[in-house]
N, CA, C and O atoms as CSV, one atom per row, in Angstrom:
chain,resi,resn,atom,element,x,y,z
A,1,MET,N,N,103.574,80.051,60.565
A,1,MET,CA,C,103.962,81.371,61.032
A,1,MET,C,C,102.912,81.956,61.981
A,1,MET,O,O,103.251,82.451,63.056
A,2,ASN,N,N,101.622,81.896,61.575
A,2,ASN,CA,C,100.556,82.412,62.437
A,2,ASN,C,C,100.493,81.647,63.758
A,2,ASN,O,O,100.230,82.216,64.817
A,3,LYS,N,N,100.745,80.333,63.662
A,3,LYS,CA,C,100.724,79.503,64.869
A,3,LYS,C,C,101.844,79.924,65.823
A,3,LYS,O,O,101.638,79.975,67.036
A,4,THR,N,N,103.018,80.224,65.285
A,4,THR,CA,C,104.158,80.644,66.092
A,4,THR,C,C,103.867,81.980,66.774
A,4,THR,O,O,104.154,82.150,67.959
A,5,ILE,N,N,103.305,82.913,66.036
A,5,ILE,CA,C,102.965,84.213,66.614
A,5,ILE,C,C,101.919,84.044,67.717
A,5,ILE,O,O,102.017,84.662,68.777
A,6,PHE,N,N,100.922,83.204,67.458
A,6,PHE,CA,C,99.888,82.955,68.461
A,6,PHE,C,C,100.503,82.376,69.742
A,6,PHE,O,O,100.160,82.804,70.845
A,7,ILE,N,N,101.394,81.421,69.598
A,7,ILE,CA,C,102.037,80.789,70.759
A,7,ILE,C,C,102.876,81.818,71.528
A,7,ILE,O,O,102.850,81.839,72.759
A,8,LEU,N,N,103.613,82.664,70.813
A,8,LEU,CA,C,104.413,83.696,71.480
A,8,LEU,C,C,103.524,84.678,72.243
A,8,LEU,O,O,103.826,85.029,73.384
A,9,ILE,N,N,102.441,85.117,71.625
A,9,ILE,CA,C,101.523,86.038,72.285
A,9,ILE,C,C,100.884,85.369,73.494
A,9,ILE,O,O,100.751,85.989,74.549
A,10,PHE,N,N,100.488,84.109,73.347
A,10,PHE,CA,C,99.880,83.357,74.444
A,10,PHE,C,C,100.850,83.254,75.625
A,10,PHE,O,O,100.465,83.500,76.768
A,11,HIS,N,N,102.112,82.889,75.346
A,11,HIS,CA,C,103.105,82.764,76.417
A,11,HIS,C,C,103.404,84.120,77.060
A,11,HIS,O,O,103.578,84.203,78.276
A,12,PHE,N,N,103.464,85.169,76.263
A,12,PHE,CA,C,103.685,86.504,76.797
A,12,PHE,C,C,102.543,86.910,77.719
A,12,PHE,O,O,102.780,87.486,78.780
A,13,ALA,N,N,101.306,86.615,77.324
A,13,ALA,CA,C,100.142,86.957,78.150
A,13,ALA,C,C,100.180,86.203,79.476
A,13,ALA,O,O,99.908,86.777,80.530
A,14,ILE,N,N,100.513,84.935,79.421
A,14,ILE,CA,C,100.620,84.135,80.656
A,14,ILE,C,C,101.705,84.713,81.556
A,14,ILE,O,O,101.480,84.914,82.750
A,15,TYR,N,N,102.881,84.982,80.990
A,15,TYR,CA,C,103.988,85.545,81.758
A,15,TYR,C,C,103.591,86.885,82.380
A,15,TYR,O,O,103.848,87.124,83.560
A,16,ALA,N,N,102.968,87.754,81.592
A,16,ALA,CA,C,102.574,89.077,82.076
A,16,ALA,C,C,101.568,88.969,83.210
A,16,ALA,O,O,101.637,89.739,84.168
A,17,SER,N,N,100.634,88.029,83.122
A,17,SER,CA,C,99.622,87.909,84.169
A,17,SER,C,C,100.222,87.410,85.481
A,17,SER,O,O,99.768,87.806,86.554
A,18,PHE,N,N,101.231,86.550,85.410
A,18,PHE,CA,C,101.846,86.048,86.640
A,18,PHE,C,C,102.899,87.004,87.194
A,18,PHE,O,O,103.217,86.932,88.381
A,19,SER,N,N,103.441,87.882,86.382
A,19,SER,CA,C,104.479,88.785,86.858
A,19,SER,C,C,103.903,90.025,87.528
A,19,SER,O,O,104.634,90.738,88.215
A,20,GLN,N,N,102.618,90.303,87.349
A,20,GLN,CA,C,101.980,91.453,87.971
A,20,GLN,C,C,101.577,91.099,89.406
A,20,GLN,O,O,101.098,89.994,89.660
A,21,PRO,N,N,101.766,92.019,90.329
A,21,PRO,CA,C,101.303,91.720,91.693
A,21,PRO,C,C,99.785,91.608,91.698
A,21,PRO,O,O,99.088,92.351,91.006
A,22,LEU,N,N,99.298,90.680,92.477
A,22,LEU,CA,C,97.853,90.504,92.571
A,22,LEU,C,C,97.249,91.690,93.308
A,22,LEU,O,O,97.705,92.056,94.392
A,23,SER,N,N,96.233,92.281,92.720
A,23,SER,CA,C,95.578,93.378,93.414
A,23,SER,C,C,94.636,92.770,94.442
A,23,SER,O,O,93.825,91.901,94.123
A,24,ARG,N,N,94.752,93.227,95.649
A,24,ARG,CA,C,93.925,92.698,96.723
A,24,ARG,C,C,92.567,93.364,96.682
A,24,ARG,O,O,92.464,94.573,96.472
A,25,PHE,N,N,91.561,92.600,96.877
A,25,PHE,CA,C,90.212,93.152,96.922
A,25,PHE,C,C,89.973,93.752,98.299
A,25,PHE,O,O,90.585,93.338,99.284
A,26,PHE,N,N,89.079,94.729,98.359
A,26,PHE,CA,C,88.747,95.368,99.629
A,26,PHE,C,C,87.844,94.445,100.420
A,26,PHE,O,O,86.837,93.967,99.899
A,27,LEU,N,N,88.188,94.190,101.655
A,27,LEU,CA,C,87.427,93.296,102.518
A,27,LEU,C,C,86.915,94.087,103.719
A,27,LEU,O,O,87.681,94.766,104.402
A,28,ASN,N,N,85.621,93.991,103.965
A,28,ASN,CA,C,85.062,94.605,105.163
A,28,ASN,C,C,85.271,93.624,106.317
A,28,ASN,O,O,84.633,92.571,106.343
A,29,PRO,N,N,86.147,93.941,107.267
A,29,PRO,CA,C,86.472,93.010,108.347
A,29,PRO,C,C,85.507,93.049,109.531
A,29,PRO,O,O,85.703,92.331,110.512
A,30,THR,N,N,84.473,93.878,109.447
A,30,THR,CA,C,83.550,94.034,110.574
A,30,THR,C,C,83.026,92.684,111.046
A,30,THR,O,O,82.576,91.867,110.242
A,31,GLY,N,N,83.087,92.458,112.342
A,31,GLY,CA,C,82.566,91.218,112.905
A,31,GLY,C,C,83.291,90.825,114.175
A,31,GLY,O,O,84.065,91.591,114.748
A,32,THR,N,N,83.010,89.601,114.592
A,32,THR,CA,C,83.602,89.047,115.804
A,32,THR,C,C,84.410,87.808,115.429
A,32,THR,O,O,83.951,86.957,114.667
A,33,TYR,N,N,85.605,87.725,115.971
A,33,TYR,CA,C,86.532,86.618,115.713
A,33,TYR,C,C,86.796,85.937,117.047
A,33,TYR,O,O,87.101,86.596,118.041
A,34,ILE,N,N,86.676,84.609,117.060
A,34,ILE,CA,C,86.818,83.887,118.326
A,34,ILE,C,C,87.810,82.731,118.175
A,34,ILE,O,O,87.761,81.959,117.218
A,35,LEU,N,N,88.705,82.646,119.152
A,35,LEU,CA,C,89.637,81.532,119.269
A,35,LEU,C,C,89.251,80.783,120.532
A,35,LEU,O,O,89.229,81.355,121.622
A,36,LYS,N,N,88.946,79.493,120.377
A,36,LYS,CA,C,88.534,78.690,121.530
A,36,LYS,C,C,89.667,77.755,121.933
A,36,LYS,O,O,90.223,77.035,121.104
A,37,GLY,N,N,89.999,77.779,123.222
A,37,GLY,CA,C,90.952,76.816,123.741
A,37,GLY,C,C,90.254,75.476,123.919
A,37,GLY,O,O,89.025,75.410,123.918
A,38,GLU,N,N,91.018,74.428,124.070
A,38,GLU,CA,C,90.428,73.101,124.269
A,38,GLU,C,C,90.095,72.897,125.746
A,38,GLU,O,O,90.912,73.175,126.623
A,39,LYS,N,N,88.884,72.409,126.004
A,39,LYS,CA,C,88.450,72.154,127.374
A,39,LYS,C,C,88.863,70.728,127.745
A,39,LYS,O,O,88.602,69.779,127.005
A,40,HIS,N,N,89.511,70.597,128.902
A,40,HIS,CA,C,89.965,69.298,129.386
A,40,HIS,C,C,89.847,69.296,130.904
A,40,HIS,O,O,90.516,70.075,131.584
A,41,LYS,N,N,88.987,68.414,131.440
A,41,LYS,CA,C,88.757,68.316,132.890
A,41,LYS,C,C,88.412,69.682,133.487
A,41,LYS,O,O,89.007,70.098,134.481
A,42,ASN,N,N,87.455,70.372,132.880
A,42,ASN,CA,C,86.960,71.668,133.331
A,42,ASN,C,C,88.007,72.785,133.314
A,42,ASN,O,O,87.799,73.829,133.932
A,43,GLU,N,N,89.105,72.585,132.629
A,43,GLU,CA,C,90.132,73.620,132.480
A,43,GLU,C,C,90.299,73.897,130.987
A,43,GLU,O,O,90.202,72.981,130.170
A,44,ILE,N,N,90.548,75.143,130.635
A,44,ILE,CA,C,90.772,75.496,129.236
A,44,ILE,C,C,92.267,75.454,128.970
A,44,ILE,O,O,93.029,76.254,129.513
A,45,LYS,N,N,92.675,74.520,128.135
A,45,LYS,CA,C,94.081,74.357,127.764
A,45,LYS,C,C,94.326,75.145,126.491
A,45,LYS,O,O,93.551,75.037,125.541
A,46,GLY,N,N,95.367,75.921,126.454
A,46,GLY,CA,C,95.694,76.711,125.265
A,46,GLY,C,C,94.985,78.052,125.263
A,46,GLY,O,O,94.086,78.307,126.065
A,47,SER,N,N,95.408,78.893,124.351
A,47,SER,CA,C,94.898,80.265,124.279
A,47,SER,C,C,93.442,80.324,123.854
A,47,SER,O,O,92.957,79.490,123.090
A,48,PHE,N,N,92.755,81.346,124.378
A,48,PHE,CA,C,91.425,81.670,123.873
A,48,PHE,C,C,91.330,83.188,123.773
A,48,PHE,O,O,91.977,83.914,124.527
A,49,ALA,N,N,90.509,83.657,122.823
A,49,ALA,CA,C,90.436,85.096,122.570
A,49,ALA,C,C,89.118,85.467,121.911
A,49,ALA,O,O,88.464,84.644,121.270
A,50,GLU,N,N,88.748,86.723,122.085
A,50,GLU,CA,C,87.612,87.311,121.373
A,50,GLU,C,C,88.084,88.658,120.843
A,50,GLU,O,O,88.614,89.480,121.590
A,51,ILE,N,N,87.888,88.872,119.554
A,51,ILE,CA,C,88.292,90.114,118.909
A,51,ILE,C,C,87.085,90.671,118.176
A,51,ILE,O,O,86.483,89.993,117.343
A,52,ARG,N,N,86.739,91.910,118.492
A,52,ARG,CA,C,85.619,92.576,117.831
A,52,ARG,C,C,86.178,93.694,116.965
A,52,ARG,O,O,87.023,94.476,117.402
A,53,VAL,N,N,85.690,93.757,115.729
A,53,VAL,CA,C,86.212,94.715,114.757
A,53,VAL,C,C,85.057,95.444,114.102
A,53,VAL,O,O,84.052,94.837,113.733
A,54,LYS,N,N,85.214,96.763,113.961
A,54,LYS,CA,C,84.203,97.562,113.268
A,54,LYS,C,C,84.911,98.496,112.293
A,54,LYS,O,O,85.770,99.284,112.689
A,55,LEU,N,N,84.547,98.404,111.019
A,55,LEU,CA,C,85.099,99.277,109.996
A,55,LEU,C,C,84.430,100.642,110.096
A,55,LEU,O,O,83.203,100.739,110.130
A,56,ILE,N,N,85.236,101.686,110.143
A,56,ILE,CA,C,84.737,103.062,110.193
A,56,ILE,C,C,85.186,103.723,108.896
A,56,ILE,O,O,86.383,103.909,108.673
A,57,GLY,N,N,84.231,104.077,108.042
A,57,GLY,CA,C,84.599,104.586,106.717
A,57,GLY,C,C,85.213,103.455,105.920
A,57,GLY,O,O,84.747,102.318,105.998
A,58,ASP,N,N,86.251,103.750,105.157
A,58,ASP,CA,C,86.916,102.668,104.424
A,58,ASP,C,C,88.398,102.557,104.780
A,58,ASP,O,O,89.129,101.773,104.175
A,59,SER,N,N,88.840,103.349,105.768
A,59,SER,CA,C,90.265,103.301,106.084
A,59,SER,C,C,90.575,103.355,107.577
A,59,SER,O,O,91.701,103.663,107.967
A,60,LEU,N,N,89.590,103.058,108.403
A,60,LEU,CA,C,89.803,103.091,109.843
A,60,LEU,C,C,89.066,101.928,110.501
A,60,LEU,O,O,87.938,101.608,110.126
A,61,LEU,N,N,89.712,101.296,111.485
A,61,LEU,CA,C,89.104,100.194,112.230
A,61,LEU,C,C,89.087,100.516,113.711
A,61,LEU,O,O,90.028,101.099,114.249
A,62,ALA,N,N,88.009,100.129,114.356
A,62,ALA,CA,C,87.956,100.124,115.816
A,62,ALA,C,C,88.051,98.651,116.210
A,62,ALA,O,O,87.288,97.819,115.718
A,63,ILE,N,N,88.981,98.339,117.088
A,63,ILE,CA,C,89.203,96.950,117.513
A,63,ILE,C,C,89.225,96.891,119.033
A,63,ILE,O,O,89.818,97.742,119.698
A,64,THR,N,N,88.570,95.873,119.564
A,64,THR,CA,C,88.724,95.549,120.971
A,64,THR,C,C,89.025,94.059,121.051
A,64,THR,O,O,88.436,93.260,120.323
A,65,MET,N,N,89.935,93.693,121.932
A,65,MET,CA,C,90.379,92.303,122.003
A,65,MET,C,C,90.606,91.908,123.460
A,65,MET,O,O,91.143,92.676,124.259
A,66,TYR,N,N,90.183,90.695,123.776
A,66,TYR,CA,C,90.504,90.072,125.067
A,66,TYR,C,C,91.157,88.741,124.730
A,66,TYR,O,O,90.637,87.986,123.909
A,67,CYS,N,N,92.286,88.448,125.353
A,67,CYS,CA,C,92.947,87.155,125.117
A,67,CYS,C,C,93.476,86.607,126.439
A,67,CYS,O,O,93.761,87.353,127.376
A,68,ASN,N,N,93.598,85.286,126.487
A,68,ASN,CA,C,94.003,84.596,127.698
A,68,ASN,C,C,94.794,83.369,127.280
A,68,ASN,O,O,94.403,82.675,126.341
A,69,LYS,N,N,95.905,83.087,127.962
A,69,LYS,CA,C,96.719,81.935,127.556
A,69,LYS,C,C,96.255,80.619,128.177
A,69,LYS,O,O,96.834,79.569,127.898
A,70,GLY,N,N,95.237,80.662,128.998
A,70,GLY,CA,C,94.644,79.428,129.504
A,70,GLY,C,C,95.385,78.816,130.683
A,70,GLY,O,O,96.271,79.430,131.278
A,71,TYR,N,N,94.996,77.588,131.000
A,71,TYR,CA,C,95.508,76.833,132.130
A,71,TYR,C,C,97.016,76.676,132.050
A,71,TYR,O,O,97.514,76.467,130.943
A,72,PRO,N,N,97.775,76.759,133.112
A,72,PRO,CA,C,97.372,76.901,134.506
A,72,PRO,C,C,97.360,78.356,135.003
A,72,PRO,O,O,96.737,78.641,136.026
A,73,GLU,N,N,98.034,79.282,134.303
A,73,GLU,CA,C,98.121,80.645,134.831
A,73,GLU,C,C,96.900,81.506,134.521
A,73,GLU,O,O,96.550,82.392,135.301
A,74,TYR,N,N,96.256,81.253,133.393
A,74,TYR,CA,C,95.147,82.083,132.915
A,74,TYR,C,C,95.546,83.562,132.834
A,74,TYR,O,O,94.745,84.445,133.139
A,75,THR,N,N,96.782,83.820,132.424
A,75,THR,CA,C,97.247,85.189,132.233
A,75,THR,C,C,96.482,85.792,131.058
A,75,THR,O,O,96.335,85.159,130.013
A,76,SER,N,N,95.994,87.027,131.241
A,76,SER,CA,C,95.167,87.625,130.194
A,76,SER,C,C,95.660,89.016,129.832
A,76,SER,O,O,96.492,89.601,130.525
A,77,GLY,N,N,95.130,89.526,128.737
A,77,GLY,CA,C,95.439,90.871,128.287
A,77,GLY,C,C,94.317,91.367,127.402
A,77,GLY,O,O,93.533,90.577,126.876
A,78,SER,N,N,94.244,92.665,127.241
A,78,SER,CA,C,93.215,93.222,126.374
A,78,SER,C,C,93.720,94.510,125.750
A,78,SER,O,O,94.672,95.124,126.232
A,79,LEU,N,N,93.067,94.906,124.677
A,79,LEU,CA,C,93.357,96.195,124.076
A,79,LEU,C,C,92.106,96.701,123.383
A,79,LEU,O,O,91.278,95.921,122.912
A,80,THR,N,N,91.984,98.002,123.331
A,80,THR,CA,C,90.939,98.671,122.568
A,80,THR,C,C,91.640,99.818,121.863
A,80,THR,O,O,92.295,100.640,122.504
A,81,ASP,N,N,91.502,99.877,120.531
A,81,ASP,CA,C,92.252,100.864,119.765
A,81,ASP,C,C,91.539,101.172,118.457
A,81,ASP,O,O,90.697,100.403,117.993
A,82,THR,N,N,91.888,102.293,117.882
A,82,THR,CA,C,91.450,102.660,116.543
A,82,THR,C,C,92.702,102.698,115.684
A,82,THR,O,O,93.691,103.335,116.046
A,83,MET,N,N,92.659,102.006,114.533
A,83,MET,CA,C,93.841,101.868,113.688
A,83,MET,C,C,93.509,102.146,112.229
A,83,MET,O,O,92.373,101.963,111.791
A,84,THR,N,N,94.504,102.586,111.492
A,84,THR,CA,C,94.356,102.763,110.052
A,84,THR,C,C,94.191,101.390,109.402
A,84,THR,O,O,94.860,100.430,109.784
A,85,TYR,N,N,93.295,101.307,108.415
A,85,TYR,CA,C,93.025,100.056,107.702
A,85,TYR,C,C,93.364,100.251,106.232
A,85,TYR,O,O,92.760,101.089,105.563
A,86,ALA,N,N,94.316,99.493,105.728
A,86,ALA,CA,C,94.722,99.557,104.320
A,86,ALA,C,C,95.215,98.186,103.886
A,86,ALA,O,O,95.861,97.481,104.661
A,87,ASP,N,N,94.913,97.809,102.657
A,87,ASP,CA,C,95.319,96.503,102.115
A,87,ASP,C,C,94.890,95.353,103.018
A,87,ASP,O,O,95.620,94.375,103.177
A,88,ASN,N,N,93.709,95.473,103.604
A,88,ASN,CA,C,93.135,94.445,104.479
A,88,ASN,C,C,93.996,94.164,105.708
A,88,ASN,O,O,94.013,93.049,106.230
A,89,ARG,N,N,94.713,95.200,106.161
A,89,ARG,CA,C,95.565,95.075,107.349
A,89,ARG,C,C,95.434,96.290,108.251
A,89,ARG,O,O,95.157,97.396,107.787
A,90,ALA,N,N,95.635,96.075,109.530
A,90,ALA,CA,C,95.699,97.152,110.514
A,90,ALA,C,C,96.882,96.857,111.432
A,90,ALA,O,O,97.189,95.697,111.705
A,91,VAL,N,N,97.542,97.911,111.904
A,91,VAL,CA,C,98.723,97.745,112.748
A,91,VAL,C,C,98.516,98.495,114.057
A,91,VAL,O,O,98.236,99.694,114.071
A,92,HIS,N,N,98.658,97.760,115.156
A,92,HIS,CA,C,98.574,98.354,116.500
A,92,HIS,C,C,99.996,98.662,116.959
A,92,HIS,O,O,100.857,97.783,116.987
A,93,LEU,N,N,100.228,99.923,117.318
A,93,LEU,CA,C,101.525,100.335,117.851
A,93,LEU,C,C,101.402,100.406,119.360
A,93,LEU,O,O,100.629,101.206,119.888
A,94,SER,N,N,102.150,99.584,120.043
A,94,SER,CA,C,102.076,99.491,121.497
A,94,SER,C,C,102.659,100.744,122.152
A,94,SER,O,O,103.802,101.119,121.891
A,95,LYS,N,N,101.862,101.380,123.003
A,95,LYS,CA,C,102.349,102.554,123.738
A,95,LYS,C,C,103.285,102.130,124.870
A,95,LYS,O,O,104.233,102.846,125.196
A,96,SER,N,N,103.020,100.969,125.467
A,96,SER,CA,C,103.847,100.516,126.587
A,96,SER,C,C,105.142,99.845,126.123
A,96,SER,O,O,106.069,99.674,126.915
A,97,ASP,N,N,105.207,99.465,124.846
A,97,ASP,CA,C,106.401,98.804,124.324
A,97,ASP,C,C,106.632,99.269,122.889
A,97,ASP,O,O,106.180,98.607,121.955
A,98,PRO,N,N,107.332,100.402,122.689
A,98,PRO,CA,C,107.512,100.953,121.351
A,98,PRO,C,C,108.356,100.090,120.415
A,98,PRO,O,O,108.449,100.389,119.225
A,99,SER,N,N,108.968,99.033,120.925
A,99,SER,CA,C,109.757,98.147,120.056
A,99,SER,C,C,108.883,97.116,119.362
A,99,SER,O,O,109.395,96.231,118.676
A,100,CYS,N,N,107.563,97.222,119.533
A,100,CYS,CA,C,106.678,96.155,119.075
A,100,CYS,C,C,105.465,96.676,118.311
A,100,CYS,O,O,104.946,97.755,118.597
A,101,GLN,N,N,105.021,95.877,117.327
A,101,GLN,CA,C,103.789,96.137,116.586
A,101,GLN,C,C,102.997,94.843,116.514
A,101,GLN,O,O,103.566,93.753,116.456
A,102,ILE,N,N,101.669,94.979,116.519
A,102,ILE,CA,C,100.790,93.827,116.303
A,102,ILE,C,C,100.089,94.069,114.977
A,102,ILE,O,O,99.441,95.098,114.789
A,103,ILE,N,N,100.219,93.125,114.061
A,103,ILE,CA,C,99.630,93.266,112.729
A,103,ILE,C,C,98.423,92.345,112.613
A,103,ILE,O,O,98.527,91.136,112.818
A,104,PHE,N,N,97.277,92.932,112.281
A,104,PHE,CA,C,96.037,92.202,112.061
A,104,PHE,C,C,95.823,92.139,110.548
A,104,PHE,O,O,95.615,93.177,109.919
A,105,SER,N,N,95.868,90.951,109.955
A,105,SER,CA,C,95.651,90.768,108.520
A,105,SER,C,C,94.356,89.989,108.329
A,105,SER,O,O,94.190,88.902,108.882
A,106,PHE,N,N,93.447,90.546,107.548
A,106,PHE,CA,C,92.121,89.971,107.385
A,106,PHE,C,C,91.967,89.266,106.049
A,106,PHE,O,O,92.496,89.716,105.033
A,107,ASP,N,N,91.229,88.141,106.056
A,107,ASP,CA,C,90.781,87.502,104.816
A,107,ASP,C,C,89.345,87.047,105.021
A,107,ASP,O,O,88.773,87.278,106.087
A,108,THR,N,N,88.758,86.411,104.029
A,108,THR,CA,C,87.327,86.107,104.096
A,108,THR,C,C,86.946,85.166,105.231
A,108,THR,O,O,85.812,85.223,105.707
A,109,GLY,N,N,87.849,84.305,105.680
A,109,GLY,CA,C,87.506,83.341,106.720
A,109,GLY,C,C,87.928,83.717,108.118
A,109,GLY,O,O,87.577,83.028,109.076
A,110,GLY,N,N,88.679,84.803,108.259
A,110,GLY,CA,C,89.152,85.164,109.582
A,110,GLY,C,C,90.249,86.199,109.532
A,110,GLY,O,O,90.336,86.990,108.593
A,111,LEU,N,N,91.092,86.185,110.559
A,111,LEU,CA,C,92.208,87.122,110.611
A,111,LEU,C,C,93.439,86.416,111.139
A,111,LEU,O,O,93.349,85.423,111.861
A,112,SER,N,N,94.580,86.945,110.768
A,112,SER,CA,C,95.860,86.446,111.267
A,112,SER,C,C,96.499,87.542,112.097
A,112,SER,O,O,96.480,88.713,111.719
A,113,ILE,N,N,97.062,87.156,113.224
A,113,ILE,CA,C,97.745,88.104,114.095
A,113,ILE,C,C,99.230,87.755,114.095
A,113,ILE,O,O,99.627,86.609,114.302
A,114,LYS,N,N,100.029,88.787,113.854
A,114,LYS,CA,C,101.482,88.617,113.829
A,114,LYS,C,C,102.105,89.715,114.683
A,114,LYS,O,O,101.617,90.845,114.712
A,115,GLN,N,N,103.168,89.378,115.363
A,115,GLN,CA,C,103.895,90.322,116.197
A,115,GLN,C,C,105.224,90.634,115.516
A,115,GLN,O,O,105.958,89.721,115.137
A,116,VAL,N,N,105.534,91.915,115.360
A,116,VAL,CA,C,106.811,92.338,114.787
A,116,VAL,C,C,107.507,93.187,115.844
A,116,VAL,O,O,106.906,94.105,116.402
A,117,TYR,N,N,108.774,92.882,116.120
A,117,TYR,CA,C,109.466,93.567,117.202
A,117,TYR,C,C,110.936,93.753,116.876
A,117,TYR,O,O,111.492,93.053,116.031
A,118,THR,N,N,111.551,94.697,117.552
A,118,THR,CA,C,112.997,94.877,117.437
A,118,THR,C,C,113.715,94.273,118.640
A,118,THR,O,O,114.914,94.000,118.577
A,119,ASP,N,N,112.987,94.065,119.730
A,119,ASP,CA,C,113.536,93.458,120.936
A,119,ASP,C,C,112.942,92.055,121.085
A,119,ASP,O,O,111.731,91.927,121.268
A,120,PRO,N,N,113.757,91.003,121.011
A,120,PRO,CA,C,113.221,89.634,121.095
A,120,PRO,C,C,112.465,89.325,122.383
A,120,PRO,O,O,111.677,88.379,122.416
A,121,ALA,N,N,112.685,90.093,123.436
A,121,ALA,CA,C,111.978,89.866,124.699
A,121,ALA,C,C,110.647,90.617,124.734
A,121,ALA,O,O,109.919,90.541,125.723
A,122,SER,N,N,110.328,91.339,123.663
A,122,SER,CA,C,109.115,92.151,123.624
A,122,SER,C,C,107.858,91.292,123.631
A,122,SER,O,O,107.812,90.218,123.030
A,123,THR,N,N,106.844,91.789,124.323
A,123,THR,CA,C,105.547,91.114,124.348
A,123,THR,C,C,104.415,92.054,123.948
A,123,THR,O,O,103.243,91.712,124.105
A,124,CYS,N,N,104.754,93.232,123.434
A,124,CYS,CA,C,103.771,94.245,123.014
A,124,CYS,C,C,102.861,94.678,124.160
A,124,CYS,O,O,101.723,95.085,123.927
A,125,GLY,N,N,103.348,94.593,125.382
A,125,GLY,CA,C,102.540,95.008,126.525
A,125,GLY,C,C,101.670,93.899,127.096
A,125,GLY,O,O,100.980,94.109,128.094
A,126,PHE,N,N,101.691,92.732,126.483
A,126,PHE,CA,C,100.938,91.583,126.983
A,126,PHE,C,C,101.897,90.686,127.749
A,126,PHE,O,O,103.111,90.770,127.561
A,127,GLY,N,N,101.365,89.831,128.608
A,127,GLY,CA,C,102.208,88.856,129.288
A,127,GLY,C,C,102.766,87.856,128.285
A,127,GLY,O,O,102.221,87.703,127.192
A,128,LYS,N,N,103.836,87.182,128.646
A,128,LYS,CA,C,104.452,86.210,127.750
A,128,LYS,C,C,103.460,85.102,127.391
A,128,LYS,O,O,102.879,84.469,128.272
A,129,GLY,N,N,103.274,84.878,126.090
A,129,GLY,CA,C,102.393,83.819,125.605
A,129,GLY,C,C,100.920,84.170,125.584
A,129,GLY,O,O,100.097,83.327,125.227
A,130,VAL,N,N,100.558,85.402,125.960
A,130,VAL,CA,C,99.147,85.788,126.024
A,130,VAL,C,C,98.597,86.151,124.640
A,130,VAL,O,O,97.474,85.778,124.301
A,131,LEU,N,N,99.376,86.869,123.852
A,131,LEU,CA,C,98.920,87.319,122.540
A,131,LEU,C,C,98.666,86.121,121.629
A,131,LEU,O,O,99.569,85.312,121.415
A,132,PRO,N,N,97.452,85.992,121.088
A,132,PRO,CA,C,97.125,84.818,120.258
A,132,PRO,C,C,97.641,84.978,118.825
A,132,PRO,O,O,96.923,85.471,117.956
A,133,LEU,N,N,98.876,84.564,118.585
A,133,LEU,CA,C,99.472,84.683,117.260
A,133,LEU,C,C,98.928,83.595,116.342
A,133,LEU,O,O,98.663,82.478,116.788
A,134,GLY,N,N,98.762,83.915,115.074
A,134,GLY,CA,C,98.270,82.947,114.110
A,134,GLY,C,C,96.875,83.295,113.627
A,134,GLY,O,O,96.429,84.436,113.753
A,135,PHE,N,N,96.192,82.307,113.075
A,135,PHE,CA,C,94.892,82.500,112.435
A,135,PHE,C,C,93.747,82.318,113.431
A,135,PHE,O,O,93.747,81.385,114.235
A,136,ILE,N,N,92.771,83.227,113.363
A,136,ILE,CA,C,91.573,83.146,114.202
A,136,ILE,C,C,90.356,83.249,113.286
A,136,ILE,O,O,90.252,84.179,112.486
A,137,GLU,N,N,89.439,82.292,113.404
A,137,GLU,CA,C,88.263,82.241,112.535
A,137,GLU,C,C,87.257,83.333,112.855
A,137,GLU,O,O,87.109,83.761,114.000
A,138,LYS,N,N,86.570,83.771,111.805
A,138,LYS,CA,C,85.505,84.750,111.970
A,138,LYS,C,C,84.274,84.012,112.473
A,138,LYS,O,O,83.845,83.026,111.873
A,139,TYR,N,N,83.711,84.488,113.568
A,139,TYR,CA,C,82.562,83.868,114.198
A,139,TYR,C,C,81.266,84.478,113.687
A,139,TYR,O,O,80.277,83.771,113.491
A,140,SER,N,N,81.270,85.800,113.468
A,140,SER,CA,C,80.064,86.509,113.049
A,140,SER,C,C,80.449,87.740,112.237
A,140,SER,O,O,81.486,88.357,112.481
A,141,SER,N,N,79.605,88.093,111.268
A,141,SER,CA,C,79.805,89.319,110.489
A,141,SER,C,C,78.924,90.460,110.986
A,141,SER,O,O,78.953,91.556,110.425
A,142,ASN,N,N,78.148,90.213,112.027
A,142,ASN,CA,C,77.315,91.275,112.597
A,142,ASN,C,C,78.198,92.365,113.185
A,142,ASN,O,O,79.301,92.088,113.654
A,143,THR,N,N,77.717,93.599,113.160
A,143,THR,CA,C,78.475,94.719,113.711
A,143,THR,C,C,78.507,94.594,115.239
A,143,THR,O,O,77.462,94.635,115.888
A,144,PRO,N,N,79.702,94.443,115.808
A,144,PRO,CA,C,79.799,94.268,117.264
A,144,PRO,C,C,79.834,95.604,117.994
A,144,PRO,O,O,80.043,96.656,117.390
A,145,VAL,N,N,79.628,95.541,119.290
A,145,VAL,CA,C,79.789,96.696,120.165
A,145,VAL,C,C,81.282,96.782,120.486
A,145,VAL,O,O,81.897,95.810,120.926
A,146,ILE,N,N,81.842,97.958,120.256
A,146,ILE,CA,C,83.260,98.156,120.552
A,146,ILE,C,C,83.368,98.843,121.905
A,146,ILE,O,O,83.121,100.042,122.041
A,147,GLN,N,N,83.739,98.060,122.885
A,147,GLN,CA,C,83.982,98.543,124.240
A,147,GLN,C,C,84.919,97.544,124.879
A,147,GLN,O,O,85.082,96.435,124.370
A,148,SER,N,N,85.530,97.913,125.972
A,148,SER,CA,C,86.458,97.011,126.639
A,148,SER,C,C,85.752,95.699,126.970
A,148,SER,O,O,84.662,95.698,127.544
A,149,ILE,N,N,86.377,94.593,126.607
A,149,ILE,CA,C,85.820,93.283,126.943
A,149,ILE,C,C,86.736,92.533,127.904
A,149,ILE,O,O,86.706,91.304,127.979
A,150,SER,N,N,87.546,93.287,128.633
A,150,SER,CA,C,88.430,92.706,129.627
A,150,SER,C,C,87.596,92.005,130.690
A,150,SER,O,O,86.556,92.518,131.103
A,151,ARG,N,N,88.038,90.858,131.126
A,151,ARG,CA,C,87.333,90.112,132.157
A,151,ARG,C,C,87.641,90.664,133.549
A,151,ARG,O,O,86.998,90.290,134.530
A,152,VAL,N,N,88.631,91.556,133.624
A,152,VAL,CA,C,89.014,92.176,134.891
A,152,VAL,C,C,88.896,93.676,134.718
A,152,VAL,O,O,89.533,94.236,133.826
A,153,ASP,N,N,88.115,94.334,135.525
A,153,ASP,CA,C,87.959,95.800,135.430
A,153,ASP,C,C,88.703,96.516,136.515
A,153,ASP,O,O,88.674,97.745,136.576
């Protein structure tokens, strides 16, 4: 009887622990994130980007980003913005394209960039293929300078 009760309690505890949403830990995303394109015959193939992030307080981020889709067009784009930071995420709302959002999700090894849109032709104000979607590794945890890093002024 005691063994049966123990097994029931054990199974209930396991079930309860897996049925609860995991509480996310607070992550300080401050640092520099770099995506390197592959160099081939002195040309950079594929996207490259630099993203600098600075946590302000515990609920605000300053972000500056430069990205380029690489050879052959080398089309580039940049943004500098201050965004609300919650649940290790920040969302950029495009002023030039209100049908689009850029979501920055942070974890210990880097950040993931995702584009959410209502118009399938939307580019969030960037040229087609310029925005570096996916995972970008954290290069440094040092506090970066937040200023425009556009290669074209």
